[in-house]
PyMOL Python script that loads the backbone (N, CA, C, O; Angstrom):
from pymol import cmd

cmd.read_pdbstr("""\
ATOM      1  N   MET A   1       0.850  -1.174   0.000  1.00  0.00           N
ATOM      2  CA  MET A   1       0.000   0.000   0.000  1.00  0.00           C
ATOM      3  C   MET A   1       0.900   1.242   0.000  1.00  0.00           C
ATOM      4  O   MET A   1       1.785   1.378   0.845  1.00  0.00           O
ATOM      5  N   GLU A   2       0.666   2.125  -0.937  1.00  0.00           N
ATOM      6  CA  GLU A   2       1.443   3.354  -1.085  1.00  0.00           C
ATOM      7  C   GLU A   2       0.918   4.417  -0.122  1.00  0.00           C
ATOM      8  O   GLU A   2      -0.289   4.649  -0.042  1.00  0.00           O
ATOM      9  N   LEU A   3       1.830   5.061   0.609  1.00  0.00           N
ATOM     10  CA  LEU A   3       1.434   6.119   1.531  1.00  0.00           C
ATOM     11  C   LEU A   3       1.864   7.472   0.994  1.00  0.00           C
ATOM     12  O   LEU A   3       2.972   7.638   0.483  1.00  0.00           O
ATOM     13  N   ALA A   4       0.975   8.421   1.119  1.00  0.00           N
ATOM     14  CA  ALA A   4       1.260   9.802   0.727  1.00  0.00           C
ATOM     15  C   ALA A   4       1.123  10.671   1.967  1.00  0.00           C
ATOM     16  O   ALA A   4       0.811  10.177   3.051  1.00  0.00           O
ATOM     17  N   ASN A   5       1.352  11.941   1.806  1.00  0.00           N
ATOM     18  CA  ASN A   5       1.218  12.908   2.891  1.00  0.00           C
ATOM     19  C   ASN A   5      -0.034  13.739   2.650  1.00  0.00           C
ATOM     20  O   ASN A   5      -0.393  14.025   1.508  1.00  0.00           O
ATOM     21  N   LYS A   6      -0.689  14.119   3.729  1.00  0.00           N
ATOM     22  CA  LYS A   6      -1.888  14.948   3.625  1.00  0.00           C
ATOM     23  C   LYS A   6      -1.801  16.027   4.693  1.00  0.00           C
ATOM     24  O   LYS A   6      -1.547  15.741   5.863  1.00  0.00           O
ATOM     25  N   ALA A   7      -2.013  17.269   4.276  1.00  0.00           N
ATOM     26  CA  ALA A   7      -1.942  18.377   5.229  1.00  0.00           C
ATOM     27  C   ALA A   7      -2.911  19.477   4.834  1.00  0.00           C
ATOM     28  O   ALA A   7      -3.163  19.711   3.652  1.00  0.00           O
ATOM     29  N   THR A   8      -3.446  20.145   5.840  1.00  0.00           N
ATOM     30  CA  THR A   8      -4.252  21.338   5.638  1.00  0.00           C
ATOM     31  C   THR A   8      -3.382  22.525   6.032  1.00  0.00           C
ATOM     32  O   THR A   8      -2.712  22.511   7.065  1.00  0.00           O
ATOM     33  N   PHE A   9      -3.407  23.542   5.193  1.00  0.00           N
ATOM     34  CA  PHE A   9      -2.564  24.704   5.451  1.00  0.00           C
ATOM     35  C   PHE A   9      -3.287  25.973   5.035  1.00  0.00           C
ATOM     36  O   PHE A   9      -4.270  25.938   4.295  1.00  0.00           O
ATOM     37  N   LYS A  10      -2.777  27.090   5.528  1.00  0.00           N
ATOM     38  CA  LYS A  10      -3.351  28.391   5.199  1.00  0.00           C
ATOM     39  C   LYS A  10      -2.606  28.958   4.002  1.00  0.00           C
ATOM     40  O   LYS A  10      -1.383  29.094   4.030  1.00  0.00           O
ATOM     41  N   LYS A  11      -3.344  29.287   2.956  1.00  0.00           N
ATOM     42  CA  LYS A  11      -2.756  29.880   1.753  1.00  0.00           C
ATOM     43  C   LYS A  11      -2.453  31.356   1.990  1.00  0.00           C
ATOM     44  O   LYS A  11      -2.886  31.937   2.986  1.00  0.00           O
ATOM     45  N   LYS A  12      -1.713  31.950   1.073  1.00  0.00           N
ATOM     46  CA  LYS A  12      -1.353  33.363   1.199  1.00  0.00           C
ATOM     47  C   LYS A  12      -2.567  34.269   1.301  1.00  0.00           C
ATOM     48  O   LYS A  12      -2.516  35.305   1.964  1.00  0.00           O
ATOM     49  N   ASP A  13      -3.674  33.883   0.642  1.00  0.00           N
ATOM     50  CA  ASP A  13      -4.879  34.711   0.680  1.00  0.00           C
ATOM     51  C   ASP A  13      -5.704  34.493   1.953  1.00  0.00           C
ATOM     52  O   ASP A  13      -6.757  35.108   2.123  1.00  0.00           O
ATOM     53  N   GLY A  14      -5.227  33.618   2.847  1.00  0.00           N
ATOM     54  CA  GLY A  14      -5.913  33.369   4.107  1.00  0.00           C
ATOM     55  C   GLY A  14      -6.860  32.186   4.089  1.00  0.00           C
ATOM     56  O   GLY A  14      -7.308  31.744   5.147  1.00  0.00           O
ATOM     57  N   SER A  15      -7.179  31.658   2.908  1.00  0.00           N
ATOM     58  CA  SER A  15      -8.072  30.509   2.831  1.00  0.00           C
ATOM     59  C   SER A  15      -7.305  29.230   3.191  1.00  0.00           C
ATOM     60  O   SER A  15      -6.076  29.186   3.133  1.00  0.00           O
ATOM     61  N   LEU A  16      -8.062  28.195   3.562  1.00  0.00           N
ATOM     62  CA  LEU A  16      -7.461  26.914   3.913  1.00  0.00           C
ATOM     63  C   LEU A  16      -7.529  25.962   2.730  1.00  0.00           C
ATOM     64  O   LEU A  16      -8.486  25.982   1.955  1.00  0.00           O
ATOM     65  N   ARG A  17      -6.506  25.131   2.601  1.00  0.00           N
ATOM     66  CA  ARG A  17      -6.470  24.132   1.537  1.00  0.00           C
ATOM     67  C   ARG A  17      -5.900  22.850   2.109  1.00  0.00           C
ATOM     68  O   ARG A  17      -4.967  22.882   2.911  1.00  0.00           O
ATOM     69  N   THR A  18      -6.461  21.718   1.698  1.00  0.00           N
ATOM     70  CA  THR A  18      -5.924  20.414   2.050  1.00  0.00           C
ATOM     71  C   THR A  18      -5.273  19.837   0.805  1.00  0.00           C
ATOM     72  O   THR A  18      -5.877  19.803  -0.267  1.00  0.00           O
ATOM     73  N   MET A  19      -4.039  19.384   0.955  1.00  0.00           N
ATOM     74  CA  MET A  19      -3.286  18.858  -0.176  1.00  0.00           C
ATOM     75  C   MET A  19      -2.771  17.463   0.159  1.00  0.00           C
ATOM     76  O   MET A  19      -2.306  17.201   1.268  1.00  0.00           O
ATOM     77  N   VAL A  20      -2.864  16.580  -0.824  1.00  0.00           N
ATOM     78  CA  VAL A  20      -2.277  15.245  -0.741  1.00  0.00           C
ATOM     79  C   VAL A  20      -1.052  15.278  -1.636  1.00  0.00           C
ATOM     80  O   VAL A  20      -1.145  15.638  -2.809  1.00  0.00           O
ATOM     81  N   PHE A  21       0.098  14.904  -1.088  1.00  0.00           N
ATOM     82  CA  PHE A  21       1.332  15.109  -1.833  1.00  0.00           C
ATOM     83  C   PHE A  21       2.387  14.058  -1.513  1.00  0.00           C
ATOM     84  O   PHE A  21       2.328  13.361  -0.500  1.00  0.00           O
ATOM     85  N   TYR A  22       3.350  13.978  -2.420  1.00  0.00           N
ATOM     86  CA  TYR A  22       4.569  13.201  -2.206  1.00  0.00           C
ATOM     87  C   TYR A  22       5.708  14.169  -1.957  1.00  0.00           C
ATOM     88  O   TYR A  22       5.753  15.248  -2.547  1.00  0.00           O
ATOM     89  N   ASN A  23       6.624  13.787  -1.092  1.00  0.00           N
ATOM     90  CA  ASN A  23       7.898  14.478  -1.002  1.00  0.00           C
ATOM     91  C   ASN A  23       8.723  14.042  -2.206  1.00  0.00           C
ATOM     92  O   ASN A  23       8.475  12.973  -2.764  1.00  0.00           O
ATOM     93  N   LEU A  24       9.685  14.836  -2.611  1.00  0.00           N
ATOM     94  CA  LEU A  24      10.471  14.502  -3.802  1.00  0.00           C
ATOM     95  C   LEU A  24      11.163  13.149  -3.683  1.00  0.00           C
ATOM     96  O   LEU A  24      11.322  12.447  -4.682  1.00  0.00           O
ATOM     97  N   ASP A  25      11.576  12.776  -2.476  1.00  0.00           N
ATOM     98  CA  ASP A  25      12.253  11.484  -2.321  1.00  0.00           C
ATOM     99  C   ASP A  25      11.312  10.290  -2.469  1.00  0.00           C
ATOM    100  O   ASP A  25      11.774   9.150  -2.506  1.00  0.00           O
ATOM    101  N   GLN A  26      10.012  10.528  -2.555  1.00  0.00           N
ATOM    102  CA  GLN A  26       9.037   9.466  -2.776  1.00  0.00           C
ATOM    103  C   GLN A  26       8.750   9.241  -4.257  1.00  0.00           C
ATOM    104  O   GLN A  26       8.121   8.247  -4.620  1.00  0.00           O
ATOM    105  N   LEU A  27       9.198  10.141  -5.105  1.00  0.00           N
ATOM    106  CA  LEU A  27       8.933  10.054  -6.539  1.00  0.00           C
ATOM    107  C   LEU A  27       9.998   9.229  -7.246  1.00  0.00           C
ATOM    108  O   LEU A  27      11.161   9.240  -6.845  1.00  0.00           O
ATOM    109  N   PRO A  28       9.606   8.513  -8.296  1.00  0.00           N
ATOM    110  CA  PRO A  28      10.619   7.866  -9.125  1.00  0.00           C
ATOM    111  C   PRO A  28      11.524   8.926  -9.755  1.00  0.00           C
ATOM    112  O   PRO A  28      11.047   9.993 -10.141  1.00  0.00           O
ATOM    113  N   LYS A  29      12.803   8.648  -9.862  1.00  0.00           N
ATOM    114  CA  LYS A  29      13.747   9.625 -10.409  1.00  0.00           C
ATOM    115  C   LYS A  29      13.370  10.040 -11.826  1.00  0.00           C
ATOM    116  O   LYS A  29      13.615  11.178 -12.224  1.00  0.00           O
ATOM    117  N   GLU A  30      12.775   9.121 -12.590  1.00  0.00           N
ATOM    118  CA  GLU A  30      12.385   9.440 -13.968  1.00  0.00           C
ATOM    119  C   GLU A  30      11.355  10.563 -14.010  1.00  0.00           C
ATOM    120  O   GLU A  30      11.388  11.407 -14.905  1.00  0.00           O
ATOM    121  N   VAL A  31      10.450  10.571 -13.050  1.00  0.00           N
ATOM    122  CA  VAL A  31       9.409  11.606 -12.999  1.00  0.00           C
ATOM    123  C   VAL A  31      10.052  12.963 -12.776  1.00  0.00           C
ATOM    124  O   VAL A  31       9.691  13.941 -13.432  1.00  0.00           O
ATOM    125  N   ILE A  32      10.989  13.026 -11.865  1.00  0.00           N
ATOM    126  CA  ILE A  32      11.668  14.292 -11.579  1.00  0.00           C
ATOM    127  C   ILE A  32      12.444  14.758 -12.803  1.00  0.00           C
ATOM    128  O   ILE A  32      12.380  15.934 -13.161  1.00  0.00           O
ATOM    129  N   GLN A  33      13.174  13.861 -13.447  1.00  0.00           N
ATOM    130  CA  GLN A  33      13.965  14.225 -14.614  1.00  0.00           C
ATOM    131  C   GLN A  33      13.091  14.696 -15.772  1.00  0.00           C
ATOM    132  O   GLN A  33      13.457  15.627 -16.489  1.00  0.00           O
ATOM    133  N   GLU A  34      11.940  14.058 -15.956  1.00  0.00           N
ATOM    134  CA  GLU A  34      11.046  14.423 -17.055  1.00  0.00           C
ATOM    135  C   GLU A  34      10.294  15.721 -16.794  1.00  0.00           C
ATOM    136  O   GLU A  34      10.076  16.510 -17.713  1.00  0.00           O
ATOM    137  N   ARG A  35       9.896  15.945 -15.543  1.00  0.00           N
ATOM    138  CA  ARG A  35       8.981  17.041 -15.237  1.00  0.00           C
ATOM    139  C   ARG A  35       9.654  18.335 -14.794  1.00  0.00           C
ATOM    140  O   ARG A  35       9.085  19.414 -14.966  1.00  0.00           O
ATOM    141  N   ILE A  36      10.855  18.245 -14.226  1.00  0.00           N
ATOM    142  CA  ILE A  36      11.506  19.458 -13.738  1.00  0.00           C
ATOM    143  C   ILE A  36      12.522  19.927 -14.762  1.00  0.00           C
ATOM    144  O   ILE A  36      13.484  19.227 -15.077  1.00  0.00           O
ATOM    145  N   LYS A  37      12.292  21.102 -15.263  1.00  0.00           N
ATOM    146  CA  LYS A  37      13.194  21.737 -16.219  1.00  0.00           C
ATOM    147  C   LYS A  37      13.847  22.910 -15.518  1.00  0.00           C
ATOM    148  O   LYS A  37      13.165  23.840 -15.088  1.00  0.00           O
ATOM    149  N   GLY A  38      15.155  22.870 -15.402  1.00  0.00           N
ATOM    150  CA  GLY A  38      15.850  23.927 -14.679  1.00  0.00           C
ATOM    151  C   GLY A  38      16.509  24.919 -15.615  1.00  0.00           C
ATOM    152  O   GLY A  38      16.749  24.635 -16.789  1.00  0.00           O
ATOM    153  N   SER A  39      16.791  26.072 -15.075  1.00  0.00           N
ATOM    154  CA  SER A  39      17.495  27.101 -15.833  1.00  0.00           C
ATOM    155  C   SER A  39      18.983  27.085 -15.520  1.00  0.00           C
ATOM    156  O   SER A  39      19.749  27.890 -16.049  1.00  0.00           O
ATOM    157  N   GLY A  40      19.385  26.161 -14.654  1.00  0.00           N
ATOM    158  CA  GLY A  40      20.778  26.078 -14.275  1.00  0.00           C
ATOM    159  C   GLY A  40      21.118  26.878 -13.033  1.00  0.00           C
ATOM    160  O   GLY A  40      22.250  26.829 -12.551  1.00  0.00           O
ATOM    161  N   THR A  41      20.137  27.621 -12.507  1.00  0.00           N
ATOM    162  CA  THR A  41      20.375  28.378 -11.288  1.00  0.00           C
ATOM    163  C   THR A  41      19.592  27.737 -10.140  1.00  0.00           C
ATOM    164  O   THR A  41      18.514  27.177 -10.343  1.00  0.00           O
ATOM    165  N   ASN A  42      20.139  27.826  -8.964  1.00  0.00           N
ATOM    166  CA  ASN A  42      19.454  27.290  -7.789  1.00  0.00           C
ATOM    167  C   ASN A  42      18.480  28.317  -7.248  1.00  0.00           C
ATOM    168  O   ASN A  42      18.770  29.513  -7.222  1.00  0.00           O
ATOM    169  N   ARG A  43      17.335  27.845  -6.820  1.00  0.00           N
ATOM    170  CA  ARG A  43      16.329  28.715  -6.233  1.00  0.00           C
ATOM    171  C   ARG A  43      16.400  28.563  -4.718  1.00  0.00           C
ATOM    172  O   ARG A  43      16.469  27.444  -4.208  1.00  0.00           O
ATOM    173  N   THR A  44      16.383  29.662  -4.011  1.00  0.00           N
ATOM    174  CA  THR A  44      16.423  29.632  -2.560  1.00  0.00           C
ATOM    175  C   THR A  44      14.995  29.725  -2.046  1.00  0.00           C
ATOM    176  O   THR A  44      14.273  30.678  -2.341  1.00  0.00           O
ATOM    177  N   LEU A  45      14.600  28.721  -1.272  1.00  0.00           N
ATOM    178  CA  LEU A  45      13.258  28.704  -0.700  1.00  0.00           C
ATOM    179  C   LEU A  45      13.292  29.320   0.691  1.00  0.00           C
ATOM    180  O   LEU A  45      14.320  29.301   1.368  1.00  0.00           O
ATOM    181  N   GLN A  46      12.162  29.861   1.103  1.00  0.00           N
ATOM    182  CA  GLN A  46      12.045  30.406   2.451  1.00  0.00           C
ATOM    183  C   GLN A  46      12.225  29.278   3.460  1.00  0.00           C
ATOM    184  O   GLN A  46      11.951  28.117   3.155  1.00  0.00           O
ATOM    185  N   GLU A  47      12.679  29.617   4.645  1.00  0.00           N
ATOM    186  CA  GLU A  47      12.836  28.626   5.697  1.00  0.00           C
ATOM    187  C   GLU A  47      11.498  27.946   5.963  1.00  0.00           C
ATOM    188  O   GLU A  47      10.476  28.620   6.093  1.00  0.00           O
ATOM    189  N   GLY A  48      11.496  26.630   6.044  1.00  0.00           N
ATOM    190  CA  GLY A  48      10.273  25.863   6.273  1.00  0.00           C
ATOM    191  C   GLY A  48       9.558  25.465   4.998  1.00  0.00           C
ATOM    192  O   GLY A  48       8.551  24.760   5.059  1.00  0.00           O
ATOM    193  N   SER A  49      10.048  25.893   3.843  1.00  0.00           N
ATOM    194  CA  SER A  49       9.413  25.570   2.565  1.00  0.00           C
ATOM    195  C   SER A  49      10.195  24.495   1.836  1.00  0.00           C
ATOM    196  O   SER A  49      11.414  24.390   1.972  1.00  0.00           O
ATOM    197  N   ARG A  50       9.472  23.696   1.059  1.00  0.00           N
ATOM    198  CA  ARG A  50      10.101  22.656   0.251  1.00  0.00           C
ATOM    199  C   ARG A  50       9.236  22.369  -0.967  1.00  0.00           C
ATOM    200  O   ARG A  50       8.051  22.703  -0.992  1.00  0.00           O
ATOM    201  N   VAL A  51       9.829  21.754  -1.962  1.00  0.00           N
ATOM    202  CA  VAL A  51       9.103  21.377  -3.161  1.00  0.00           C
ATOM    203  C   VAL A  51       8.480  20.002  -2.926  1.00  0.00           C
ATOM    204  O   VAL A  51       9.143  19.082  -2.447  1.00  0.00           O
ATOM    205  N   VAL A  52       7.195  19.874  -3.271  1.00  0.00           N
ATOM    206  CA  VAL A  52       6.473  18.607  -3.172  1.00  0.00           C
ATOM    207  C   VAL A  52       5.707  18.383  -4.471  1.00  0.00           C
ATOM    208  O   VAL A  52       5.569  19.296  -5.285  1.00  0.00           O
ATOM    209  N   TYR A  53       5.215  17.171  -4.658  1.00  0.00           N
ATOM    210  CA  TYR A  53       4.400  16.850  -5.823  1.00  0.00           C
ATOM    211  C   TYR A  53       2.956  16.701  -5.377  1.00  0.00           C
ATOM    212  O   TYR A  53       2.623  15.763  -4.653  1.00  0.00           O
ATOM    213  N   ASP A  54       2.097  17.615  -5.802  1.00  0.00           N
ATOM    214  CA  ASP A  54       0.672  17.630  -5.461  1.00  0.00           C
ATOM    215  C   ASP A  54      -0.014  16.558  -6.305  1.00  0.00           C
ATOM    216  O   ASP A  54      -0.081  16.677  -7.528  1.00  0.00           O
ATOM    217  N   LEU A  55      -0.523  15.515  -5.656  1.00  0.00           N
ATOM    218  CA  LEU A  55      -1.111  14.389  -6.381  1.00  0.00           C
ATOM    219  C   LEU A  55      -2.456  14.721  -7.009  1.00  0.00           C
ATOM    220  O   LEU A  55      -2.835  14.097  -8.000  1.00  0.00           O
ATOM    221  N   GLU A  56      -3.183  15.681  -6.465  1.00  0.00           N
ATOM    222  CA  GLU A  56      -4.466  16.054  -7.057  1.00  0.00           C
ATOM    223  C   GLU A  56      -4.270  16.967  -8.262  1.00  0.00           C
ATOM    224  O   GLU A  56      -4.932  16.797  -9.286  1.00  0.00           O
ATOM    225  N   ALA A  57      -3.370  17.928  -8.144  1.00  0.00           N
ATOM    226  CA  ALA A  57      -3.096  18.861  -9.243  1.00  0.00           C
ATOM    227  C   ALA A  57      -2.146  18.254 -10.265  1.00  0.00           C
ATOM    228  O   ALA A  57      -2.026  18.746 -11.387  1.00  0.00           O
ATOM    229  N   ARG A  58      -1.465  17.167  -9.860  1.00  0.00           N
ATOM    230  CA  ARG A  58      -0.490  16.493 -10.721  1.00  0.00           C
ATOM    231  C   ARG A  58       0.609  17.440 -11.184  1.00  0.00           C
ATOM    232  O   ARG A  58       0.977  17.488 -12.357  1.00  0.00           O
ATOM    233  N   ASP A  59       1.123  18.200 -10.197  1.00  0.00           N
ATOM    234  CA  ASP A  59       2.176  19.160 -10.504  1.00  0.00           C
ATOM    235  C   ASP A  59       2.967  19.453  -9.239  1.00  0.00           C
ATOM    236  O   ASP A  59       2.543  19.116  -8.134  1.00  0.00           O
ATOM    237  N   PHE A  60       4.105  20.076  -9.414  1.00  0.00           N
ATOM    238  CA  PHE A  60       4.953  20.431  -8.291  1.00  0.00           C
ATOM    239  C   PHE A  60       4.465  21.722  -7.651  1.00  0.00           C
ATOM    240  O   PHE A  60       3.984  22.630  -8.330  1.00  0.00           O
ATOM    241  N   ARG A  61       4.602  21.785  -6.326  1.00  0.00           N
ATOM    242  CA  ARG A  61       4.185  22.955  -5.559  1.00  0.00           C
ATOM    243  C   ARG A  61       5.251  23.241  -4.503  1.00  0.00           C
ATOM    244  O   ARG A  61       6.014  22.353  -4.122  1.00  0.00           O
ATOM    245  N   ILE A  62       5.294  24.471  -4.040  1.00  0.00           N
ATOM    246  CA  ILE A  62       6.127  24.817  -2.896  1.00  0.00           C
ATOM    247  C   ILE A  62       5.233  24.732  -1.663  1.00  0.00           C
ATOM    248  O   ILE A  62       4.196  25.390  -1.582  1.00  0.00           O
ATOM    249  N   PHE A  63       5.651  23.919  -0.716  1.00  0.00           N
ATOM    250  CA  PHE A  63       4.874  23.646   0.487  1.00  0.00           C
ATOM    251  C   PHE A  63       5.561  24.312   1.673  1.00  0.00           C
ATOM    252  O   PHE A  63       6.730  24.043   1.947  1.00  0.00           O
ATOM    253  N   ASN A  64       4.840  25.177   2.376  1.00  0.00           N
ATOM    254  CA  ASN A  64       5.377  25.898   3.520  1.00  0.00           C
ATOM    255  C   ASN A  64       4.869  25.235   4.797  1.00  0.00           C
ATOM    256  O   ASN A  64       3.697  25.370   5.150  1.00  0.00           O
ATOM    257  N   GLU A  65       5.745  24.525   5.480  1.00  0.00           N
ATOM    258  CA  GLU A  65       5.361  23.823   6.700  1.00  0.00           C
ATOM    259  C   GLU A  65       4.920  24.762   7.817  1.00  0.00           C
ATOM    260  O   GLU A  65       4.212  24.343   8.732  1.00  0.00           O
ATOM    261  N   LYS A  66       5.325  26.008   7.753  1.00  0.00           N
ATOM    262  CA  LYS A  66       4.974  26.971   8.807  1.00  0.00           C
ATOM    263  C   LYS A  66       3.497  27.334   8.788  1.00  0.00           C
ATOM    264  O   LYS A  66       2.983  27.875   9.768  1.00  0.00           O
ATOM    265  N   THR A  67       2.807  27.047   7.692  1.00  0.00           N
ATOM    266  CA  THR A  67       1.388  27.404   7.588  1.00  0.00           C
ATOM    267  C   THR A  67       0.466  26.204   7.803  1.00  0.00           C
ATOM    268  O   THR A  67      -0.746  26.323   7.624  1.00  0.00           O
ATOM    269  N   VAL A  68       1.017  25.055   8.183  1.00  0.00           N
ATOM    270  CA  VAL A  68       0.218  23.840   8.381  1.00  0.00           C
ATOM    271  C   VAL A  68      -0.683  24.007   9.597  1.00  0.00           C
ATOM    272  O   VAL A  68      -0.253  24.479  10.650  1.00  0.00           O
ATOM    273  N   ILE A  69      -1.938  23.611   9.430  1.00  0.00           N
ATOM    274  CA  ILE A  69      -2.913  23.588  10.516  1.00  0.00           C
ATOM    275  C   ILE A  69      -2.978  22.137  11.000  1.00  0.00           C
ATOM    276  O   ILE A  69      -3.348  21.251  10.231  1.00  0.00           O
ATOM    277  N   GLY A  70      -2.632  21.889  12.233  1.00  0.00           N
ATOM    278  CA  GLY A  70      -2.602  20.514  12.749  1.00  0.00           C
ATOM    279  C   GLY A  70      -1.297  19.843  12.370  1.00  0.00           C
ATOM    280  O   GLY A  70      -0.231  20.458  12.417  1.00  0.00           O
ATOM    281  N   LYS A  71      -1.392  18.560  11.991  1.00  0.00           N
ATOM    282  CA  LYS A  71      -0.204  17.773  11.672  1.00  0.00           C
ATOM    283  C   LYS A  71      -0.268  17.243  10.242  1.00  0.00           C
ATOM    284  O   LYS A  71      -1.346  17.091   9.666  1.00  0.00           O
ATOM    285  N   ILE A  72       0.904  16.967   9.686  1.00  0.00           N
ATOM    286  CA  ILE A  72       0.978  16.287   8.389  1.00  0.00           C
ATOM    287  C   ILE A  72       0.714  14.813   8.647  1.00  0.00           C
ATOM    288  O   ILE A  72       1.371  14.193   9.483  1.00  0.00           O
ATOM    289  N   GLN A  73      -0.252  14.255   7.923  1.00  0.00           N
ATOM    290  CA  GLN A  73      -0.649  12.861   8.124  1.00  0.00           C
ATOM    291  C   GLN A  73      -0.123  11.983   7.001  1.00  0.00           C
ATOM    292  O   GLN A  73       0.095  12.458   5.886  1.00  0.00           O
ATOM    293  N   LYS A  74       0.079  10.712   7.288  1.00  0.00           N
ATOM    294  CA  LYS A  74       0.357   9.707   6.273  1.00  0.00           C
ATOM    295  C   LYS A  74      -0.990   9.078   5.918  1.00  0.00           C
ATOM    296  O   LYS A  74      -1.739   8.666   6.804  1.00  0.00           O
ATOM    297  N   VAL A  75      -1.293   9.006   4.625  1.00  0.00           N
ATOM    298  CA  VAL A  75      -2.577   8.453   4.191  1.00  0.00           C
ATOM    299  C   VAL A  75      -2.359   7.450   3.069  1.00  0.00           C
ATOM    300  O   VAL A  75      -1.400   7.545   2.303  1.00  0.00           O
ATOM    301  N   SER A  76      -3.257   6.499   2.991  1.00  0.00           N
ATOM    302  CA  SER A  76      -3.249   5.526   1.911  1.00  0.00           C
ATOM    303  C   SER A  76      -3.855   6.162   0.671  1.00  0.00           C
ATOM    304  O   SER A  76      -4.906   6.799   0.746  1.00  0.00           O
ATOM    305  N   LEU A  77      -3.199   5.993  -0.466  1.00  0.00           N
ATOM    306  CA  LEU A  77      -3.758   6.545  -1.701  1.00  0.00           C
ATOM    307  C   LEU A  77      -5.080   5.873  -2.044  1.00  0.00           C
ATOM    308  O   LEU A  77      -5.931   6.484  -2.691  1.00  0.00           O
ATOM    309  N   ASP A  78      -5.266   4.637  -1.625  1.00  0.00           N
ATOM    310  CA  ASP A  78      -6.538   3.951  -1.866  1.00  0.00           C
ATOM    311  C   ASP A  78      -7.686   4.673  -1.167  1.00  0.00           C
ATOM    312  O   ASP A  78      -8.808   4.690  -1.673  1.00  0.00           O
ATOM    313  N   GLU A  79      -7.413   5.266  -0.013  1.00  0.00           N
ATOM    314  CA  GLU A  79      -8.440   6.003   0.722  1.00  0.00           C
ATOM    315  C   GLU A  79      -8.744   7.347   0.078  1.00  0.00           C
ATOM    316  O   GLU A  79      -9.875   7.828   0.138  1.00  0.00           O
ATOM    317  N   VAL A  80      -7.742   7.946  -0.532  1.00  0.00           N
ATOM    318  CA  VAL A  80      -7.867   9.307  -1.048  1.00  0.00           C
ATOM    319  C   VAL A  80      -8.387   9.347  -2.475  1.00  0.00           C
ATOM    320  O   VAL A  80      -9.270  10.140  -2.803  1.00  0.00           O
ATOM    321  N   PHE A  81      -7.836   8.490  -3.318  1.00  0.00           N
ATOM    322  CA  PHE A  81      -8.168   8.521  -4.751  1.00  0.00           C
ATOM    323  C   PHE A  81      -8.846   7.222  -5.158  1.00  0.00           C
ATOM    324  O   PHE A  81      -8.179   6.206  -5.351  1.00  0.00           O
ATOM    325  N   THR A  82     -10.136   7.249  -5.288  1.00  0.00           N
ATOM    326  CA  THR A  82     -10.836   6.063  -5.731  1.00  0.00           C
ATOM    327  C   THR A  82     -10.677   5.843  -7.221  1.00  0.00           C
ATOM    328  O   THR A  82     -10.792   4.714  -7.697  1.00  0.00           O
ATOM    329  N   GLY A  83     -10.412   6.914  -7.968  1.00  0.00           N
ATOM    330  CA  GLY A  83     -10.249   6.813  -9.413  1.00  0.00           C
ATOM    331  C   GLY A  83      -8.815   6.687  -9.867  1.00  0.00           C
ATOM    332  O   GLY A  83      -8.550   6.688 -11.069  1.00  0.00           O
ATOM    333  N   GLY A  84      -7.887   6.580  -8.943  1.00  0.00           N
ATOM    334  CA  GLY A  84      -6.486   6.443  -9.294  1.00  0.00           C
ATOM    335  C   GLY A  84      -5.789   7.785  -9.370  1.00  0.00           C
ATOM    336  O   GLY A  84      -6.407   8.837  -9.206  1.00  0.00           O
ATOM    337  N   TYR A  85      -4.504   7.730  -9.620  1.00  0.00           N
ATOM    338  CA  TYR A  85      -3.698   8.941  -9.750  1.00  0.00           C
ATOM    339  C   TYR A  85      -2.643   8.712 -10.817  1.00  0.00           C
ATOM    340  O   TYR A  85      -2.285   7.573 -11.119  1.00  0.00           O
ATOM    341  N   VAL A  86      -2.160   9.784 -11.373  1.00  0.00           N
ATOM    342  CA  VAL A  86      -1.182   9.709 -12.463  1.00  0.00           C
ATOM    343  C   VAL A  86      -0.095  10.731 -12.180  1.00  0.00           C
ATOM    344  O   VAL A  86      -0.370  11.818 -11.670  1.00  0.00           O
ATOM    345  N   PHE A  87       1.131  10.380 -12.511  1.00  0.00           N
ATOM    346  CA  PHE A  87       2.237  11.338 -12.354  1.00  0.00           C
ATOM    347  C   PHE A  87       2.182  12.347 -13.461  1.00  0.00           C
ATOM    348  O   PHE A  87       3.022  13.245 -13.520  1.00  0.00           O
TER     349      PHE A  87
END
""", "prot")
cmd.dss("prot")
cmd.show_as("cartoon", "prot")
cmd.util.cbc("prot")
cmd.orient("prot")
């Protein structure tokens, strides 16, 4: 059973959003190589922020742990996506 992360957080506009996501180390390397196109420069993220893969949006997002409401949970993808998911 594949486990993903699920967290509710406050967006910049003040609204709440729940996201189901993988950390980059949970993704197959091929997905990262195919989907991330770099300009050759490193991007500096704010403290507490990291890049994750949003399984519902099927895209990469910057996730700010400082805005999490409650705790980040581990969830079964079978519970979250009845119709499946695609990278």
